[in-house]
N, C-alpha and C positions, 0 to 999 in steps of 0.2 A: 504493500500500500504506500509506504514511504517512497519507494522507488518510483512509482507512478506519479506521485505528487511532485517529486524533484524533476522528473522528465517533463511534466506539463508546465511547471514553473519555468524551466529552461527554455521551452519552446515559446512561451508567451513573451519572455524577455527578449528572445532573439527576434521575434516578429516586430515588437515595439521598437527595437533599436534601429530598424530600417524604415519605419513609418515616419510620416511627417506629423503624426498626432499621437498623443498618449492619453488614455482615459484612466483616471484615478477616482475611486469611490471614497467619499468622506462622509462620516456620520454626523460630525459636529464641526463648529467653527474652530475648535481646538485643533482638530485634524487639518483643517484648511490653513490655519495659521502656520503650522509646521511646514506645509508645502510652500507657503508664501516666503517664509524665512529662508528656505533652501534656494528659492528662485532669486530673491533679492541679494543673496550672497554671491550668486552666480552671475547676475547681470546688473549693469548700470541702469539708471532710470531711463535713459534714452534708448535702451535696448529691449525694454520689457513693457508690455501693456496688460493691464488687468481689466477684464470685462465681466460684469456681474449681470445676471438675470435679476428681475425685480420680484415678481410674485412667487412666494414660497422660498425665495433665496435671500432677499433683503427684508421683505415685509410679508406679513400674513394678513388676510382679511377674513371677516366673519362669514357666516353662511348665507348672506344676502346675495352672493354671487354663485351662479351655477356654471362651473367650468366644463364645457363640452366642446367637441371638436368641430361642429358645424359652424358655418359663418354667421348664421342668425344668432346663435348663442354667444359667439364672440362679440358681436355688435352689442348685444345686451350687456355683456360683461363690461365693456368700455363705458356704456351709457350710465352704468350704476356705480362706477368707481367712486364717484364723489359722495355716494350715499353710505358707504361702508366704513365701519370702524376698522382700524388697522393697527398693527403693532409689529415690532421687530422680530425677526426669526431667532435672534440671539442677542443677549445683553452684551456679548463680546464685540458686536459689530462696531460700536463707536470707537473702541480702541484699535481694532483692526484697520479701519479706514483712516483714522487719524495718523496711525503709524506710516501708512503708505503715503498719505498727503505730506507729512513732515519730511519724508525721505524723497519727495518730488517724483514719485512713480506715477505715471499716467493711469487714471482710473476712469472708467466710463460704464454706462449701463446699456444693455441690449435687451429690450423687452418685446414680447409678442403682442403687446397692446397696439391698437390702432391709434393714430393721432388725427382727430377730426374736430371740426367746430360744431358746437351745439348752442341752442338758445337757452339762456338762463331765465330771462324775463321777457316775454313777448311784448308786453305793454311798453317797456322801456327799451326794447330792442337790444338788450344786453346779451352778449355772446362770450363764450369761453372755448378754449381748446382743451382736449384731454391732457396734453402735456402740462398745462398749468395745474390741473388737479393732481397729476402724478408728482410734480415737483413739490407742491404743497404737502402732499401725503408723505413723501420721503423726509422732507425737512421737519415736519411737525412730529413725526415719530421719533426722530433722533433727539430732538430738543427735549422731549419728555424724560429722557434718560440722564440728563446732565444737571449739575447744580448750577444755580444762577451765575456763580462766579467763575465757572470753568471756561476754558477757551472754547469759542464757538466751533463745534464740529458739525457739519451738515452732510447730508447725502446729496449735495448739489454738484459733486464731482468737479471741484475747483481745479484739479490737476488733469482734467480731461484733455484729450488731444486737441491742440489748437493749430490753426492754419495761417501761414504767412499771407495767403491770398484768400479773402473772403469770397466765397462763391456758393450760390444756392445749390444744395445737393440734388434738387430735382432737375437740374440741368444735365446731370449725368445720365447716360443711356439706361442703365439698369433700373433706376428709380423712375425715370421719365416714362418708360414703358408700362410701369405698374401703378402709376399715380392714380388714374381714374378707378381702377378695380379695387384699390385698397384705401380709397378715401383720404389720401394725403392732401389735406387742404392747407397745411403749412409745411415747413421743412421737417422731414422725418428725423433730423438730428437737431436736438434743441438742448442747450445747456448740459452737454455731456450725456444725453440720453438718446439712443438710437431706437426708433420705433420700427419693428420688423413687420407689424401688421399681419401676423400669421404666416409670413413667408418663411422659407428655410433660413434659419439664423446664420448658418455657415456661409451661404451665398450673400446674404445681406452684409455681413461683416467684411467679407472679401471685397465686395463692391465698394463699400465705404472706404476701406484702407487704400484700395487701388485708386479710387476717384481723387483722394486727397494726397496720394503719394506718401502714405505713412508706412515706414519700414521699421520692423522690429525683429530682433533675433528670436523672440518668443512671445506668444500671446497666451495668457492664462485665462480661461473662460470657466465660469462657475454657473451651473444651472441645475435645477431639481428635476426637470422634465427629461425622461429617457429618450424621447424622440429628438429633442433639440440637442442633446448630448451626442446622439448618433449622427445627426445632420452635420454638426460642427466637425466631428471626427472624420467623417467621410469626405467632406468638402476640402479639408486641408491635407488629405493624403497625397495629392498630386501637385502641391504648391512648393515654393521655395521657403515658405515660412513654417516654423514648427509651432504647434498649439498643444498646450496641456489642458485637457478638458476635465474639470472636476465635477463629478456627479454628486451633488449634495443631497444626501438621503434623509436628513432629519425630518423634513416636512415634505418629502417628495410626493407628487401626485401621479 
């Protein structure tokens, strides 16, 4: 039995050593922190990008949302984001993100949420975007975990990738082709948050980094959803970049 285990372990390590992606399962943020520590010792800030999923990876929401795979249900999910109570997946998150921020490592979010405009008050013609609700949600959850005198740490991704030339991401071919179908009425990338709108996250992240000519020796991607984990791993098999995909299991759906 031990011999079979050693052989299978050897084979898995051999395959991963030639692949452009590595998948690691992590049960808690303590496990994730160990991976982060290893990567930050190995790479400089300009060589490494951290990409977080949002739902069930950074924050949890109550049962007012019904997550299912069809488009109608996903639209309903987005429309109800603003109505739901939310809280952090882990009390370790503020320290984890603050440490990356203080060390100047780029951090961004990649969410399956759609970003679209909706009417808040028909009489006053008040409108908002889902990205505004998402940003408010992330920032308010983190603030509740801090003392009033502590340094302000937010999930606003202040060290997110920046560009020397400002250009609307919808001008790029991949996003332009999908704009109408996925209801992108504003930029899909806003304040460090990239809205995949239900698309393959591996394709979206590749299109994003290629569009803005962002080059990293490694990308670390964290997500609870096994399908998005698989998408990211598969899409980076044939690229020049290496991605470490962390499948976060503590609140996995």
